[in-house]
N, C-alpha and C positions, 0 to 999 in steps of 0.2 A: 136375527132372522136372516136366513140365506136368501140370496137373490137368484139362485140357480133356476133355470127354466127346464121343466121336465115335460116331455110329450108322452102321453099314455096311448098306446096303440093296441086296441082290443075290439074284436068284432061283437062280443056280447055286451049289449048296452048297459045293463045293470052293473056288471063287473067293471066296465070302463068308467062309468060315472062314480061308482063307489070308491074305486081306487084313486081317481083324480081328487075326490074330496078329502080322502085320507092323506094323500101326499101334500095337498094344499095346507092341511092342518099342521103339517110339520114345518111350514114356512116357505115352501117352494111355490113358484109360479107355474101353473099347469095349463095344458091344453090337451085335447083328445082327438083321436082319429080312429075310424072304424076298420081300416086296413092299411096295407103298405102304400097303396096308391094315394089315398087321402093324406097319409102321413108325409109323403114327399111334397105335397102341395102345402101342407101346414108348416113344414120345416122352413120353406122359403120366406114365410111371413113371421112365424113365431120364433125362429132361430133358437131352438133348445140346445142346451149343453149336454143333456141326458135324454135318451129315449128308452122307455120301458115298453117292450113289444112282445105280443104273443107269437108263438111259432106258427100255429095253424090258423089261417085267415083266408077269406075269399079274395079273389083278384090277385093279391100279393101278400105272401106270408112273411114271417119274421126273418127267415134266412135270406130271402131275396132282398128284403129291405136293408138288411145289414150289408149285403153286397153293394147295393146302390150307395149307401152312406159311406162305405169304405172308399168308393171312387170320388165321392163329393167332398169329404172333409175328414181331417184327422182329429178335429177338435170335438166331435160328438161321441160321447160314450154311450154304449148300447148295453142294456140289461135284457136278456132273453127270458121269457116266461114260457115254461113247457108243462103240459098236462101229464106227461109221463116221464119216467126215468129213461132218458135216451142218451146213452154215452156217445153214440155217433153224432147226435145233434150237438152235444156240448163240444165235441172235438171239432166239428165243422165250424161251429160258432167261434171257437178259439182261433181258428185259422183266419177268420175274418176280422179279428181284432176286437171281438165282443168282450167287454170288460168282465161280465159275470152273468150267471144265469140262476134262476130260481124256479122251483117246481110248484105246481098247484096241488093242494090249496096253499096260497101264498103265506109264508111265515112273515108277518108284518114287522116283527122285531128285526129279523134278518134283513128285510128289504130296507128298513130305515138305516141299518148299519152299512149296507152296501152303498146307499145314496150318500151317506156322510163321508165314507172313504173315497168315493168317486169325486165328491166336491173338493176334498183335499188334493187328490191327484190332479184335477183340472187346474186348481189354483197354482200348484207346483209347476205344471206344464206352462202356464201363462208366464210365471216368473222366469222359468228357464228360457223361454223365447226371448224375453227382455235381456237376459244374461247373454244369450247367444249374439244378440245385436252388439252388446258391449264387447264381446269376444272378437267379433269381426272388426270393430272400430279400434279397440285398444289392446287386443291380445291379453285379456285378463279374464279370469273366472274366479270370483270370490277373492281370496287372498293369494291365489296362484297367478303367476305372470309368465308370459312367453308366447311369442309368435312363431317360434321354430316349429318344423313339422313334428318333432318329438312331443312338444308341449301341446300342440293342437290335437294330437292323437290322445294325449292324456285327458284333455278337456272333453273330447268326444266320448271317451269311455265313462267319465264321471257323469256326464249328462245322461248317458244311456242307463247306467245302473242306479243312479240316485233315487228315482221315484219308486224303485222296487224294494222288496224286503230281503233281497239276496245278501248273503255274507260276502265280504270282499277281503282278499288278501293283498296287501300293499307291500311290494318288495322294492329294494333299492338300498344303496349304501347310506351310511349315516350322514345326515345333513342335507339330504336331497329334497326333503319336504313331505315325507310320508304322512305326518300328522296333519299337515295342511290339506292334503288330499282327503283324509278321513273327515276333517271338519267341513270341507266343501261338500262332500257327499251328504253329510248330515244336514247342512244348511239348504241343500236343494231337494231334500226329501220331505214327505208329509210329516215327518217327525221333528221338523225344524223348530217347533215351538216347545219341545220337551228338552230334557237335559242331554248334553254331550259330555260324556265322562271318559277322559283318557287315563289310562293307568300303564305305567312303565314296569313291565314284569322283571326287568333286570335291576331295578332300583329298590326292590322290596326283598328283605331277607326271606329265605326259603321257609323259615318257621312261621312267618306272618302272612305269606301270600294268600293262603286259603281264607284267612279271616278278612283280608282286604277285599277279596273278590266276592266271597259268599256271605260274609258277616258271621257273627257269633253271638251266642247267648251269654248272659252273666254266669260266670263260674265254669265256662266251657274248658278253660285251661288256666294255669297259674298266671295271674295278672289280668284276667278277664273280669274286671270289676263292675262292668256294666254291659248291657246289650249293645252291639255294634251293627249298624246297617252296612252291608257290603256294597261294592260298586254296581253289581247287577241291580239291586233294589234302588240305588241312587239314580240309575239310568232308566228307571221304569218308564215305558212309553217312548223312550228316546234311543240314543245310540251309545254303545260302549266300545271304546277302542282299546284293544289289548296290544300295546306296543311291545316290541321285542318278544314276541310269543315264543320264540325258540329258547328263551331263557327261563320259561316257566317249568317247574319240576314236573317230571313225567306223571307222577301220581295225581298232581293237580290237573294236568291235562285230561286225564281220564274222567275226573269229576266235571270238568268243563264240557267235555263232549256230551255227557249225559244231560246237562242243563240245556245245551243247544238242541238236543233231540227231543227232550220232554217238555221244555219250557217251564221246568220246575226246579227249585233248589231247596236245599236243607242247610240252614245255618249250622255252624259248628256248635255242638251241644244241644241241638234241637231234635225232637222226634217228629216234628211236623214239616211238611213240604209247603213251599210258597210258590205260587204261580208268578211268572215274570213275562213281560212283553218287552223285549229288548232286541234291537238289531245289533249284531256283533260284527265289528270290523277288526281285522288283525293286521299287524305290520311286523316286518322283520328285515334286518340288514344281512341276514344269512341267505345262502342259496337254498331254497326249501328242499330240493331233492337231496342235497348233501346233509342237511339237518335231519332228514328222515333216515338216511343211510347211516348216520352217526348215532342214531338213537336219541337225538336231542328233541325231535318233534315226532309225536305219534302219527303214523301214517293215516289212521282213520280220522284223526282230528284235522290233519292237513287237507284231506279231501273234503271234509265238512266245511272248513273255512274257505277253501279255494274254489268256491262256486264261481267267483269272478276275480280275475287277477289284474292288477294295475302295477306296472313296473316303472319306477321313477328313474330316469337317466341321470348319470353323473353330470355335474355342471360342465365338465370339459367336453361333453358330448353335444352340448347345445350352447356354445359360447355366444352365438348370435343373440341370445336373450339377455346377455349381461348388461347391455345399455339400458334396457327397460327395467331390469331388476334394480340397477343402481338408482334409477329415477324414483321408483316406488319405495325403495329402502330409505333413501335420503328424506323423502317426505315423512316417513314414519319416524325416523330418528330426530328430525327437526321438531316434530310435535312432542316426542318423548323427552327431549333434553332442552327444549326451548331455545333452539338454535336457528340460524337463518343461512344455512349452507345452500347455495344455489345449484351447484353441480360439481362434477369432478373435472379436472383438467384433461386435456388430450393425452398428456404424458401418463397420467394415472390410468386413464381408460385403456391406453395401449398396454400398460403393465397388467391390467386386469385381463385383457384379451389373450395375453401370452402365458399367463400363469396357469398351472394345471389344476388348482383348487382341490387338493386332496380332501379338504373338509367340506367341499360342495357349497351349497347356498348358505348354510349355517356359517361357514368360514367367511364368506363374502359379507354377510350381515355383521359379524363381529368386527371385521376389518373396517367396515364403513362406520360402525358405531364409535369406535375409537377415534377415527379420523374426524367425525363430526364434532365430537367433544373437544378435540384439540383445535380444530379449525375455527369453530364458532360461527363464521359467516364467510360469504364469498365462495371461492372455488377450493375444493380439496386438491392440494398439491402433493407431490411425492414426499415432501418433508413431513406431511401429516400422517403418513402411513406408519405402521409399526416398524421399529428398527429391524433391518434384515429381512423385510418383507420379500417373499418369493425365493429366498435362498434355500429353504428347506427342501425344495424339489428341483433346484437348479444345479446341474453338474458344473464343476470347475472347468472353465473354458480351455485352459492350457493342458489339461490332462483328461482325455476322453474316457479313461478307465476309473477316474476318481468320482466319488459321490460326496457332495457337500451337504451336511446336515446342520441347519441352523438351530439356535437355541429355541427350545419349545417344541421341536419335532417329537411326535409321539413315537413310542416303540413300534407300534403297528405301522406307522408311515415309513419309518426307517427300514423295517424288515421288508416291506413291500417294495420300496425303491431299490434296495440291495438285490432282491431276487430278480426284479425285472431288468435291472441294469446288467446283472450277470448273465441272464438269459439272452439279452441283446448282444453282449460281448461274445457269446458262443453261438451266434447265428441261430438262435432258437433251438439249439440241440439240448434237449431237456436232460439227457443222461449226463453229458459233460457238465452242464450247469449245476445239477444236483451234486455231482462229485466235488466240484469246486466249492460249493456252499457247505458241504459236509452234512447234507441231509439225504434222505432216501428219495427215490424217484416218486414213490407214492405220496410222500409229504409235499413234494413240489407240485404234483398234479392237484392235490387238495388245496394248496395255497392259491394256485392259478384259478381254480373254480371260485374261491372266495372273492377274487378280484373281478369276477364277472367275465368279460371278454378279454382274454389275455393279449390278443393282437392290438386291440385299441389301447390297452394299458401300456404296452411296450412303446407305442408311438407317443403316448402322453409322457412317458418317462424321459423321452429324448428332448422334451421342451425345456 
């Protein structure tokens, strides 16, 4: 039974009493007021979390009451009751922060649903306030860590969008923590008690991705020996993360768009549609505008997913967070591997601060995990780091035109470093750099867009 307090504000006594008794039977604590003036007096003593108020009342109506409440507190949710279909009233109420409105005669099933949803939102808001206090004290939000201005802005955006049902597109380079952002949004949302289902679109063969996402019936295709529930149905009531959305086949994107718009899906091989209630988050390491221009991402799907955008910065753009990241990662690795590593040495920390981290936070995590296993206890020293650490992005000191690539450098990292170093050598003259590299100017521009902000990347390449 809920302990939410609900104040009923209605000038008609029978309606006021009857509504209070009904809401009480649902497990809420209730009190009543005959108009807005009495309601303001009751609020000081009764301290409700939800107010259900009529629009038209003597002395003070619902709109004026909502205005007063907006000035008094952000923690009181208001449900407006109106006797007529008044679009202007609903718009005015929305501007005041009124959570919802319902028309007379009241649909009691809808009212109960509204109160249930408001209770979840209010609980989420309370938890978010506690998390904000943690954020101020420790620079952490869920599994995300960072006191830098960049990460503080990320935390603000997450707190803003989490309680809503809006789709979110999370962008940023590989290893920056896009899935952690999605998981934190889910954990701070009213859906947090339901499933969080991440799916990597790049890791699933094109022939299987529709089955993975939408499910299939027995016999839908060769090898479909039994009915399979797709990720949408697995995430029912919760959150679905479509990671690397730009790698999803375009035909599948079209079907996804329809599900997002209609909230219904059809399993492969089925004639029937199934309703789904799922919040969809998407992530990509590509520049969305480029992916749309290249035909990798449908424009209509992009706009449908990009209701709210959160961009994760590269680790080299917020190196001031490395100290706190190391602290949190070490604690996690100690638990995981049963080690007692206290910290990293100053020499190691200095190396971390000067390294450009092409693999971002994921690379930092992997580097520390190896070091913790090797070190076992005490301080992580430079000898515990992987052989040749940092050399994959460090130019040979005696030859400013040379690029040293350590063992294990990926082809993508090598290509990026070569392009940026060549561009630097030709004073950012893209035509000359493209000629030296043996690629077209258009290809060079596309590559620079992939790397995000080229000027920042050039500076990072000098490290």
